[in-house]
Structure formats: structure tokens, C-alpha cells
SEZAKOL-164756 format. One record per residue: residue number from 0; residue in one letter; x, y negated, z negated of N, C-alpha, C in turn. Coordinates in steps of 0.001 Angstrom, whole numbers, m for minus. Layout:
+-----+---+---------+---------+---------+---------+---------+---------+---------+---------+---------+
:   k : r :     n_x :     n_y :     n_z :    ca_x :    ca_y :    ca_z :     c_x :     c_y :     c_z :
+-----+---+---------+---------+---------+---------+---------+---------+---------+---------+---------+
: NUM : a :       X :       Y :       Z :       X :       Y :       Z :       X :       Y :       Z :
...
+-----+---+---------+---------+---------+---------+---------+---------+---------+---------+---------+
***
This chain:
+-----+---+---------+---------+---------+---------+---------+---------+---------+---------+---------+
:   k : r :     n_x :     n_y :     n_z :    ca_x :    ca_y :    ca_z :     c_x :     c_y :     c_z :
+-----+---+---------+---------+---------+---------+---------+---------+---------+---------+---------+
:   0 : x :   28775 : m114272 : m161618 :   27420 : m114634 : m161967 :   26502 : m113457 : m161671 :
:   1 : x :   25718 : m113045 : m162620 :   24852 : m111883 : m162432 :   23457 : m112316 : m161996 :
:   2 : x :   22782 : m111421 : m161314 :   21411 : m111693 : m160878 :   20491 : m111728 : m162093 :
:   3 : x :   19438 : m112490 : m161972 :   18464 : m112574 : m163063 :   17815 : m111213 : m163285 :
:   4 : x :   17529 : m110920 : m164526 :   16850 : m109661 : m164848 :   15449 : m109687 : m164250 :
:   5 : x :   14967 : m108543 : m163793 :   13616 : m108514 : m163225 :   12573 : m108831 : m164294 :
:   6 : x :   11467 : m109401 : m163859 :   10349 : m109659 : m164770 :    9567 : m108365 : m164927 :
:   7 : x :    9499 : m107851 : m166144 :    8819 : m106587 : m166419 :    7453 : m106876 : m167029 :
:   8 : x :    6434 : m106234 : m166459 :    5073 : m106333 : m166978 :    4642 : m104942 : m167407 :
:   9 : x :    4168 : m104821 : m168638 :    3684 : m103535 : m169154 :    2173 : m103458 : m168927 :
:  10 : x :    1737 : m102348 : m168343 :     318 : m102101 : m168111 :    m115 : m100965 : m169033 :
:  11 : x :   m1047 : m101255 : m169916 :   m1574 : m100242 : m170830 :   m2800 :  m99580 : m170210 :
:  12 : x :   m3362 :  m98608 : m170917 :   m4538 :  m97880 : m170433 :   m5653 :  m98861 : m170077 :
:  13 : x :   m6229 :  m98667 : m168890 :   m7331 :  m99478 : m168382 :   m6937 : m100941 : m168192 :
:  14 : x :   m5659 : m101192 : m167927 :   m5182 : m102529 : m167608 :   m4629 : m102540 : m166192 :
:  15 : x :   m4318 : m103745 : m165715 :   m3798 : m103912 : m164364 :   m2792 : m105058 : m164372 :
:  16 : x :   m1982 : m105122 : m163313 :   m1049 : m106229 : m163146 :    m722 : m106370 : m161667 :
:  17 : x :    m380 : m107594 : m161283 :     168 : m107854 : m159956 :    1506 : m108552 : m160147 :
:  18 : x :    2385 : m108407 : m159167 :    3703 : m109040 : m159265 :    4244 : m109309 : m157870 :
:  19 : x :    5194 : m110205 : m157846 :    5931 : m110507 : m156615 :    7272 : m109783 : m156650 :
:  20 : x :    8113 : m110077 : m155688 :    9359 : m109360 : m155425 :   10229 : m109068 : m156642 :
:  21 : x :   10384 : m110029 : m157543 :   11292 : m109790 : m158664 :   10634 : m109028 : m159801 :
:  22 : x :    9388 : m108637 : m159629 :    8650 : m107979 : m160702 :    8832 : m106473 : m160741 :
:  23 : x :    8732 : m105955 : m161952 :    8694 : m104513 : m162183 :    7469 : m104268 : m163057 :
:  24 : x :    6582 : m103409 : m162586 :    5368 : m103096 : m163336 :    5555 : m101711 : m163941 :
:  25 : x :    5354 : m101625 : m165253 :    5646 : m100395 : m166000 :    4392 :  m99916 : m166710 :
:  26 : x :    4174 :  m98614 : m166685 :    3167 :  m98020 : m167555 :    3798 :  m96808 : m168222 :
:  27 : x :    3494 :  m96633 : m169497 :    4108 :  m95586 : m170306 :    3071 :  m94554 : m170722 :
:  28 : x :    3476 :  m93312 : m170753 :    2631 :  m92265 : m171312 :    1380 :  m91946 : m170514 :
:  29 : x :    1501 :  m91898 : m169190 :     362 :  m91450 : m168380 :     130 :  m89981 : m168662 :
:  30 : x :   m1036 :  m89633 : m169123 :   m1399 :  m88230 : m169291 :   m2349 :  m87865 : m168172 :
:  31 : x :   m3637 :  m87744 : m168493 :   m4638 :  m87458 : m167461 :   m4996 :  m88705 : m166666 :
:  32 : x :   m4585 :  m89877 : m167161 :   m4809 :  m91122 : m166425 :   m3961 :  m91124 : m165154 :
:  33 : x :   m4331 :  m92001 : m164216 :   m3587 :  m92143 : m162967 :   m3176 :  m93601 : m162799 :
:  34 : x :   m1926 :  m93807 : m162415 :   m1466 :  m95139 : m162026 :   m1652 :  m95251 : m160517 :
:  35 : x :   m2478 :  m96207 : m160119 :   m2662 :  m96515 : m158698 :   m1803 :  m97738 : m158410 :
:  36 : x :    m861 :  m97584 : m157491 :      22 :  m98686 : m157124 :    m184 :  m99045 : m155668 :
:  37 : x :    m394 : m100330 : m155400 :    m541 : m100833 : m154042 :     630 : m101757 : m153747 :
:  38 : x :    1149 : m101682 : m152516 :    2333 : m102467 : m152150 :    2194 : m102990 : m150731 :
:  39 : x :    2510 : m104276 : m150561 :    2639 : m104875 : m149232 :    4122 : m105167 : m149060 :
:  40 : x :    4834 : m104346 : m148266 :    6285 : m104509 : m148154 :    6691 : m105838 : m147526 :
:  41 : x :    5885 : m106353 : m146620 :    6238 : m107608 : m145960 :    6069 : m108806 : m146898 :
:  42 : x :    4980 : m108847 : m147632 :    4743 : m109935 : m148583 :    5535 : m109733 : m149874 :
:  43 : x :    6093 : m108540 : m150050 :    6801 : m108164 : m151276 :    5933 : m108450 : m152495 :
:  44 : x :    4722 : m107921 : m152418 :    3751 : m108049 : m153504 :    3248 : m106659 : m153853 :
:  45 : x :    2977 : m106447 : m155142 :    2502 : m105143 : m155582 :    1552 : m105271 : m156750 :
:  46 : x :     791 : m104206 : m156962 :    m177 : m104177 : m158055 :    m284 : m102762 : m158585 :
:  47 : x :    m662 : m102671 : m159855 :    m875 : m101374 : m160486 :   m2109 : m101448 : m161382 :
:  48 : x :   m2893 : m100373 : m161353 :   m3972 : m100177 : m162326 :   m3731 :  m98833 : m163001 :
:  49 : x :   m3934 :  m98786 : m164310 :   m3806 :  m97553 : m165104 :   m5232 :  m97081 : m165359 :
:  50 : x :   m5765 :  m96264 : m164423 :   m7170 :  m95861 : m164508 :   m7353 :  m94729 : m165511 :
:  51 : x :   m8451 :  m94824 : m166235 :   m8728 :  m93915 : m167343 :   m9717 :  m92816 : m166979 :
:  52 : x :  m10769 :  m93179 : m166252 :  m11867 :  m92248 : m165959 :  m12154 :  m92209 : m164473 :
:  53 : x :  m12619 :  m91066 : m163960 :  m12863 :  m90935 : m162526 :  m14102 :  m91664 : m162011 :
:  54 : x :  m15000 :  m92061 : m162904 :  m16245 :  m92686 : m162436 :  m16830 :  m93599 : m163511 :
:  55 : x :  m17475 :  m94676 : m163056 :  m18160 :  m95580 : m163983 :  m19266 :  m94856 : m164736 :
:  56 : x :  m19815 :  m93806 : m164136 :  m20929 :  m93078 : m164765 :  m20512 :  m92389 : m166064 :
:  57 : x :  m19216 :  m92246 : m166306 :  m18732 :  m91563 : m167509 :  m18488 :  m92507 : m168680 :
:  58 : x :  m18761 :  m93800 : m168494 :  m18458 :  m94776 : m169553 :  m19697 :  m95546 : m169966 :
:  59 : x :  m19753 :  m95873 : m171232 :  m20830 :  m96752 : m171712 :  m20609 :  m98169 : m171218 :
:  60 : x :  m19347 :  m98605 : m171222 :  m19004 :  m99954 : m170783 :  m18207 :  m99850 : m169486 :
:  61 : x :  m18818 : m100253 : m168392 :  m18175 : m100154 : m167081 :  m17754 : m101518 : m166554 :
:  62 : x :  m17559 : m102495 : m167448 :  m17255 : m103860 : m167005 :  m15785 : m104079 : m166651 :
:  63 : x :  m14881 : m103213 : m167111 :  m13454 : m103373 : m166852 :  m13107 : m102729 : m165507 :
:  64 : x :  m12746 : m103517 : m164488 :  m12487 : m102930 : m163175 :  m11265 : m102019 : m163130 :
:  65 : x :  m10314 : m102177 : m164044 :   m9106 : m101357 : m164018 :   m9320 :  m99960 : m164574 :
:  66 : x :  m10472 :  m99710 : m165176 :  m10721 :  m98435 : m165852 :  m11046 :  m97290 : m164885 :
:  67 : x :  m11542 :  m97608 : m163693 :  m12050 :  m96597 : m162762 :  m11466 :  m96821 : m161363 :
:  68 : x :  m11113 :  m95755 : m160649 :  m10576 :  m95934 : m159295 :  m11523 :  m96692 : m158362 :
:  69 : x :  m12811 :  m96397 : m158444 :  m13784 :  m96995 : m157517 :  m13859 :  m98516 : m157631 :
:  70 : x :  m13515 :  m99071 : m158797 :  m13506 : m100517 : m158974 :  m12083 : m101071 : m158980 :
:  71 : x :  m11108 : m100272 : m159401 :   m9723 : m100744 : m159475 :   m9159 : m101039 : m158093 :
:  72 : x :   m9403 : m100174 : m157123 :   m8815 : m100366 : m155794 :   m9303 : m101673 : m155155 :
:  73 : x :  m10615 : m101932 : m155056 :  m11039 : m103218 : m154476 :  m10534 : m104425 : m155275 :
:  74 : x :  m10484 : m104294 : m156598 :  m10009 : m105378 : m157442 :   m8533 : m105683 : m157167 :
:  75 : x :   m7697 : m104632 : m157081 :   m6278 : m104839 : m156793 :   m6080 : m105451 : m155413 :
:  76 : x :   m6864 : m105014 : m154440 :   m6777 : m105598 : m153090 :   m7066 : m107104 : m153160 :
:  77 : x :   m8092 : m107464 : m153886 :   m8470 : m108870 : m154041 :   m7330 : m109671 : m154691 :
:  78 : x :   m6737 : m109132 : m155751 :   m5648 : m109829 : m156446 :   m4416 : m109961 : m155545 :
:  79 : x :   m4109 : m108911 : m154778 :   m2949 : m108958 : m153882 :   m3168 : m109941 : m152733 :
:  80 : x :   m4374 : m109976 : m152212 :   m4699 : m110921 : m151140 :   m4472 : m112353 : m151624 :
:  81 : x :   m4818 : m112613 : m152876 :   m4595 : m113939 : m153456 :   m3101 : m114281 : m153536 :
:  82 : x :   m2243 : m113262 : m153561 :    m787 : m113484 : m153571 :    m191 : m113546 : m152165 :
:  83 : x :   m1044 : m113442 : m151144 :    m557 : m113505 : m149772 :    m362 : m112160 : m149100 :
:  84 : x :    m760 : m111081 : m149744 :    m662 : m109752 : m149130 :   m1752 : m109599 : m148062 :
:  85 : x :   m1493 : m108742 : m147105 :   m2463 : m108425 : m146056 :   m2925 : m106988 : m146294 :
:  86 : x :   m4210 : m106810 : m146494 :   m4720 : m105473 : m146812 :   m4368 : m104444 : m145744 :
:  87 : x :   m4155 : m104867 : m144492 :   m3804 : m103929 : m143410 :   m2391 : m103376 : m143566 :
:  88 : x :   m1559 : m104050 : m144379 :    m190 : m103576 : m144603 :     m59 : m102787 : m145898 :
:  89 : x :   m1096 : m102735 : m146692 :   m1003 : m102083 : m148000 :    m801 : m100583 : m147873 :
:  90 : x :      73 : m100077 : m148722 :     266 :  m98636 : m148880 :     136 :  m98332 : m150369 :
:  91 : x :    m248 :  m97108 : m150667 :    m489 :  m96728 : m152058 :     474 :  m95630 : m152484 :
:  92 : x :     732 :  m95624 : m153791 :    1428 :  m94520 : m154434 :     627 :  m94176 : m155681 :
:  93 : x :     598 :  m92889 : m156016 :    m140 :  m92410 : m157184 :     789 :  m91637 : m158103 :
:  94 : x :     551 :  m91789 : m159401 :    1291 :  m90999 : m160393 :     355 :  m90682 : m161543 :
:  95 : x :     545 :  m89511 : m162138 :    m243 :  m89124 : m163306 :   m1203 :  m87995 : m163010 :
:  96 : x :   m2317 :  m88014 : m163717 :   m3333 :  m86988 : m163516 :   m2933 :  m85627 : m164036 :
:  97 : x :   m2136 :  m85597 : m165094 :   m1697 :  m84311 : m165653 :   m2856 :  m83627 : m166380 :
:  98 : x :   m2766 :  m82320 : m166439 :   m3707 :  m81526 : m167242 :   m3001 :  m81262 : m168569 :
:  99 : x :   m3115 :  m82222 : m169454 :   m2343 :  m82201 : m170699 :   m2721 :  m81051 : m171629 :
: 100 : x :   m3965 :  m80638 : m171580 :   m4429 :  m79617 : m172517 :   m5061 :  m78440 : m171777 :
: 101 : x :   m4445 :  m78070 : m170662 :   m4999 :  m77019 : m169812 :   m5234 :  m75725 : m170580 :
: 102 : x :   m4333 :  m75396 : m171509 :   m4460 :  m74135 : m172252 :   m5680 :  m74130 : m173170 :
: 103 : x :   m6240 :  m75298 : m173463 :   m7413 :  m75368 : m174344 :   m8726 :  m75361 : m173564 :
: 104 : x :   m8628 :  m75479 : m172247 :   m9833 :  m75587 : m171423 :  m10347 :  m74207 : m171007 :
: 105 : x :  m11628 :  m74166 : m170699 :  m12231 :  m72952 : m170169 :  m11648 :  m72695 : m168784 :
: 106 : x :  m11191 :  m71474 : m168508 :  m10643 :  m71183 : m167179 :  m11652 :  m71544 : m166085 :
: 107 : x :  m11144 :  m72190 : m165047 :  m12001 :  m72572 : m163922 :  m12630 :  m73946 : m164074 :
: 108 : x :  m12544 :  m74559 : m165267 :  m13131 :  m75890 : m165419 :  m12194 :  m76930 : m164797 :
: 109 : x :  m12773 :  m78003 : m164323 :  m11984 :  m79040 : m163677 :  m11485 :  m80019 : m164730 :
: 110 : x :  m10184 :  m80195 : m164775 :   m9539 :  m81068 : m165753 :   m9803 :  m82538 : m165431 :
: 111 : x :   m9772 :  m83381 : m166455 :   m9955 :  m84814 : m166256 :   m8852 :  m85381 : m165362 :
: 112 : x :   m7622 :  m84892 : m165527 :   m6526 :  m85369 : m164684 :   m6800 :  m85119 : m163217 :
: 113 : x :   m7254 :  m83922 : m162878 :   m7564 :  m83585 : m161491 :   m8717 :  m84442 : m160978 :
: 114 : x :   m9696 :  m84681 : m161808 :  m10823 :  m85533 : m161411 :  m10353 :  m86958 : m161136 :
: 115 : x :   m9421 :  m87453 : m161947 :   m8871 :  m88789 : m161732 :   m8078 :  m88868 : m160427 :
: 116 : x :   m7319 :  m87821 : m160121 :   m6550 :  m87782 : m158870 :   m7498 :  m87840 : m157672 :
: 117 : x :   m8506 :  m86985 : m157673 :   m9455 :  m86930 : m156550 :  m10180 :  m88261 : m156394 :
: 118 : x :  m10628 :  m88840 : m157509 :  m11337 :  m90122 : m157453 :  m10423 :  m91233 : m156936 :
: 119 : x :   m9152 :  m91205 : m157307 :   m8198 :  m92218 : m156834 :   m7974 :  m92078 : m155330 :
: 120 : x :   m7766 :  m90858 : m154871 :   m7596 :  m90637 : m153427 :   m8837 :  m91073 : m152660 :
: 121 : x :  m10023 :  m90757 : m153189 :  m11278 :  m91138 : m152523 :  m11435 :  m92654 : m152446 :
: 122 : x :  m11094 :  m93354 : m153526 :  m11207 :  m94819 : m153527 :  m10247 :  m95440 : m152514 :
: 123 : x :   m9050 :  m94888 : m152404 :   m8081 :  m95394 : m151428 :   m8538 :  m95088 : m150001 :
: 124 : x :   m9089 :  m93903 : m149790 :   m9607 :  m93541 : m148470 :  m10741 :  m94479 : m148079 :
: 125 : x :  m11634 :  m94783 : m149012 :  m12760 :  m95686 : m148744 :  m12271 :  m97085 : m148375 :
: 126 : x :  m11119 :  m97486 : m148913 :  m10554 :  m98807 : m148620 :   m9594 :  m98769 : m147424 :
: 127 : x :   m9439 :  m97591 : m146816 :   m8552 :  m97397 : m145655 :   m7096 :  m97729 : m145991 :
: 128 : x :   m6673 :  m97343 : m147204 :   m5279 :  m97541 : m147614 :   m4610 :  m96178 : m147685 :
: 129 : x :   m3552 :  m95985 : m146882 :   m2877 :  m94681 : m146901 :   m2076 :  m94466 : m148180 :
: 130 : x :   m2043 :  m93205 : m148627 :   m1208 :  m92820 : m149762 :     149 :  m92408 : m149193 :
: 131 : x :    1163 :  m93209 : m149497 :    2501 :  m92951 : m148969 :    3172 :  m91799 : m149706 :
: 132 : x :    3066 :  m91794 : m151033 :    3692 :  m90765 : m151859 :    2887 :  m90611 : m153129 :
: 133 : x :    3056 :  m89473 : m153774 :    2412 :  m89272 : m155067 :    3183 :  m88260 : m155892 :
: 134 : x :    3064 :  m88418 : m157200 :    3601 :  m87470 : m158175 :    2472 :  m87263 : m159173 :
: 135 : x :    1648 :  m86261 : m158892 :     425 :  m86067 : m159665 :     285 :  m84614 : m160117 :
: 136 : x :    m611 :  m84413 : m161082 :    m902 :  m83073 : m161570 :     132 :  m82596 : m162574 :
: 137 : x :     246 :  m81295 : m162686 :    1171 :  m80714 : m163650 :     620 :  m80784 : m165062 :
: 138 : x :    1494 :  m80544 : m166029 :    1059 :  m80499 : m167433 :    1808 :  m81475 : m168318 :
: 139 : x :    2667 :  m82326 : m167732 :    3462 :  m83258 : m168534 :    3070 :  m84698 : m168247 :
: 140 : x :    3110 :  m85495 : m169306 :    2875 :  m86925 : m169159 :    4021 :  m87584 : m168417 :
: 141 : x :    3766 :  m88784 : m167918 :    4764 :  m89506 : m167144 :    4811 :  m90971 : m167575 :
: 142 : x :    5977 :  m91570 : m167396 :    6131 :  m93014 : m167499 :    6620 :  m93505 : m166141 :
: 143 : x :    6144 :  m94684 : m165729 :    6330 :  m95160 : m164365 :    6906 :  m96569 : m164362 :
: 144 : x :    7894 :  m96808 : m163473 :    8443 :  m98139 : m163206 :    8295 :  m98420 : m161717 :
: 145 : x :    7468 :  m99398 : m161371 :    7179 :  m99771 : m159989 :    7963 : m101043 : m159669 :
: 146 : x :    8958 : m100905 : m158794 :    9796 : m102030 : m158373 :    9145 : m102678 : m157149 :
: 147 : x :    8579 : m103840 : m157344 :    7788 : m104488 : m156299 :    8650 : m104916 : m155107 :
: 148 : x :    9896 : m105282 : m155329 :   10750 : m105760 : m154235 :   10820 : m104769 : m153075 :
: 149 : x :   10966 : m103479 : m153401 :   11113 : m102482 : m152336 :   10064 : m101365 : m152393 :
: 150 : x :    9137 : m101427 : m153343 :    8081 : m100423 : m153434 :    8500 :  m99134 : m154111 :
: 151 : x :    9732 :  m99082 : m154591 :   10249 :  m97871 : m155221 :    9556 :  m97637 : m156561 :
: 152 : x :    9216 :  m96365 : m156828 :    8567 :  m96001 : m158083 :    9406 :  m94924 : m158758 :
: 153 : x :    9895 :  m95234 : m159966 :   10665 :  m94273 : m160761 :    9717 :  m93636 : m161766 :
: 154 : x :    9743 :  m92315 : m161819 :    8846 :  m91582 : m162712 :    9678 :  m90692 : m163623 :
: 155 : x :    9403 :  m90796 : m164914 :   10111 :  m89979 : m165904 :    9116 :  m89150 : m166694 :
: 156 : x :    9488 :  m87901 : m166931 :    8711 :  m86993 : m167777 :    9656 :  m86382 : m168793 :
: 157 : x :    9131 :  m86038 : m169951 :    9941 :  m85408 : m170985 :   10480 :  m84084 : m170448 :
: 158 : x :   11769 :  m83876 : m170624 :   12377 :  m82607 : m170238 :   12557 :  m82420 : m168750 :
: 159 : x :   12471 :  m83497 : m167962 :   12643 :  m83379 : m166513 :   13492 :  m84548 : m166004 :
: 160 : x :   14165 :  m84333 : m164885 :   14931 :  m85401 : m164267 :   13966 :  m86465 : m163721 :
: 161 : x :   14449 :  m87687 : m163644 :   13651 :  m88769 : m163063 :   13405 :  m88463 : m161590 :
: 162 : x :   12256 :  m88865 : m161110 :   11860 :  m88691 : m159712 :   11591 :  m90075 : m159153 :
: 163 : x :   11998 :  m90303 : m157900 :   11698 :  m91564 : m157244 :   10806 :  m91285 : m156047 :
: 164 : x :    9677 :  m91995 : m156011 :    8767 :  m91859 : m154866 :    8589 :  m93207 : m154207 :
+-----+---+---------+---------+---------+---------+---------+---------+---------+---------+---------+
***
């Protein structure tokens, strides 16, 4: 008898998801966007937001909490708490924030990917959630599989071996 297949949830740009132990949260094609993943290992609960922009000030419509780190982090904490997670046990992992078009940018300008990384770290610091691991920056897009049962995150990029954080 084989174990049941994990429940997979796909998170698109500016979307979010929460899951329990048997869940796997996936986001595909992270470029300059950042996947913020929060995990409570004891409650075996996890959440992911695929953030698009570093600040609400950069958008005409700032109503979607998953679009920005400053709103995504508190929102994910709230959703995880509803699943029985304890915010004091939460740890974060980050992936993405690539500079996809660095060769087209003016030298010395700050890339959107880097801005998203900094904003994500700042939002986590403000919420007192430590960043356990990250796979950020670079010039290649990433796809991410977050296994909620153990907090493992598999990251794949074109032309590179898979990385687990």
C-alpha cells in the first residue's frame, strides 16, 4: 500500500497559500519576484507568498496583501496562526529576486529583484522572524517546491542542479 500523494498547491504571482503537513506549495518561474515561505516545524504548518513588488508605493492597487513583503508577512502570520502555528516558532526561507535583465540596466542601478530581497528581509525582521535559509539573487529564474511536513524547499533553475534549502 503506497502513501497518499501530497496535496500540491500552485501559487502564482501575487498569490499566497497555506498548508498543513501533507501539503506541498509550489511556485513556478520566479524571476525578480521573491517567494517568502514561513514554517512552524512543530505545528507542521507552512505558508508562501509570491511577492511582486518591494513596496505598496509602487502600485496603483495595493489591496492584495500577497503582492508586497510589508503586507504579505503579517498576512501569512495571521493565516498560519489560524492553522495552529505559533509565531514564536516561525522560521522563514526566501527564494528568487533574480536580476533577470541586468545586462539591459544602467550600471549601478538597483535591480527590482534586489529591491524585493531587501524588502522581504526587512519585513521578516520587523516581524521578528529569522531567515533560516535563502537562495536569492543571481540572473536565473527559479521554480520552488516547499514541503510543509519538514520545511524542505527544492529550488530548480534552468541549466543548474536542484538546490535544497
